[in-house]
C-alpha positions as CSV (number, residue, x, y, z in Angstrom):
1,M,91.5,115.6,86.4
2,R,89.0,114.8,89.1
3,Q,89.8,111.8,91.4
4,E,86.8,109.8,90.2
5,E,88.0,110.3,86.6
6,L,91.6,109.4,87.4
7,F,90.4,106.3,89.2
8,K,88.3,105.1,86.3
9,H,91.2,105.8,83.8
10,Y,93.7,104.2,86.0
11,I,91.7,100.9,86.2
12,E,91.2,101.0,82.5
13,M,94.8,101.5,81.7
14,A,95.9,98.8,84.1
15,E,93.5,96.4,82.4
16,I,94.8,97.3,79.0
17,Q,98.4,97.1,80.0
18,M,97.8,93.6,81.5
19,E,96.0,92.4,78.4
20,C,98.8,93.7,76.2
21,T,101.4,92.0,78.4
22,Y,99.7,88.7,77.8
23,S,99.0,89.3,74.1
24,G,102.3,90.9,73.2
25,D,100.8,94.1,71.9
26,Y,103.8,96.1,73.2
27,K,102.8,99.4,71.4
28,K,99.4,99.6,73.0
29,G,100.9,98.2,76.3
30,N,103.6,100.8,76.4
31,K,101.1,103.6,75.8
32,A,99.0,102.3,78.8
33,S,102.2,102.0,80.9
34,D,103.1,105.6,80.1
35,E,99.6,106.7,81.2
36,L,99.9,104.7,84.4
37,R,103.3,106.3,85.2
38,K,101.8,109.7,84.6
39,Y,98.9,109.0,87.0
40,N,101.4,107.7,89.6
41,E,103.3,110.9,89.3
42,I,100.1,112.9,89.9
43,I,99.2,110.8,92.9
44,E,102.7,111.0,94.4
45,S,103.0,114.7,93.9
46,N,99.9,115.4,96.0
47,F,99.8,112.1,98.0
48,Q,97.7,113.3,101.0
49,D,94.9,114.2,98.7
50,Y,95.0,110.8,97.0
51,E,95.5,108.5,100.0
52,Q,91.8,107.3,99.9
53,L,92.1,106.6,96.2
54,V,95.3,104.6,96.8
55,L,93.4,102.5,99.4
56,E,90.6,101.9,97.0
57,M,93.0,100.8,94.3
58,L,94.8,98.4,96.7
59,K,91.4,96.7,97.1
60,S,91.1,96.1,93.4
61,K,90.3,92.6,92.0
62,N,92.7,93.3,89.1
63,P,96.3,92.3,90.2
64,N,97.8,94.7,87.7
65,V,96.0,97.7,89.4
66,I,97.5,96.6,92.7
67,I,101.0,96.2,91.2
68,W,101.0,99.6,89.6
69,I,99.6,101.5,92.6
70,A,101.8,99.5,95.0
71,S,104.8,101.2,93.6
72,V,103.3,104.5,94.8
73,A,102.5,103.1,98.2
74,I,106.0,101.7,98.5
75,D,107.6,105.1,97.7
76,K,105.4,106.7,100.3
77,N,105.8,103.9,102.8
78,F,102.0,103.7,102.9
79,E,100.0,100.6,104.1
80,M,103.2,98.5,103.7
81,K,101.9,95.5,105.5
82,S,98.8,95.3,103.2
83,V,100.9,96.0,100.1
84,V,103.4,93.2,100.9
85,E,100.5,90.8,101.6
86,K,98.8,91.6,98.4
87,L,102.0,91.3,96.3
88,K,102.8,88.0,97.9
89,L,99.4,86.6,97.0
90,I,99.7,87.9,93.4
91,S,103.3,86.5,93.0
92,A,102.2,83.1,94.4
93,N,99.4,82.8,91.8
94,K,101.0,80.8,89.1
95,D,98.0,81.3,86.8
96,L,99.0,85.0,86.5
97,G,102.3,84.2,84.7
98,I,104.3,87.3,84.0
99,I,102.0,89.5,86.1
100,G,102.8,87.3,89.1
101,F,106.5,87.6,88.3
102,N,106.1,91.4,88.2
103,A,104.6,91.3,91.7
104,A,107.6,89.2,92.9
105,M,110.1,91.7,91.4
106,L,108.3,94.6,93.1
107,L,108.5,92.7,96.4
108,K,112.2,92.5,96.0
109,T,112.4,96.3,95.7
110,I,110.7,96.6,99.1
111,K,113.5,94.7,100.7
112,Q,115.9,97.3,99.3
113,H,114.0,100.2,100.8
């Protein structure tokens, strides 16, 4: 899969997964989560080739894109200051509900690294 294609699908799956988190459509949400995990594995396995893509995803307006790609950045100790800042902003946004909570939980994993 080309990087542009992966980027497009990643954004789409993160949006679907977030919508399903809010709507309770766990089957569709789980399917999107599985796809995102698969994409994260692809990115992690050849991280140097995907660094630019990770940077672009970290600039996303969609908080769920940031949360999902942040786990890769954390595992690779990549752009940690930026990742922490973004996760703090997302977790502080009470309008995001469970998505903000997910960001807060991911922040806790950073402290364990």
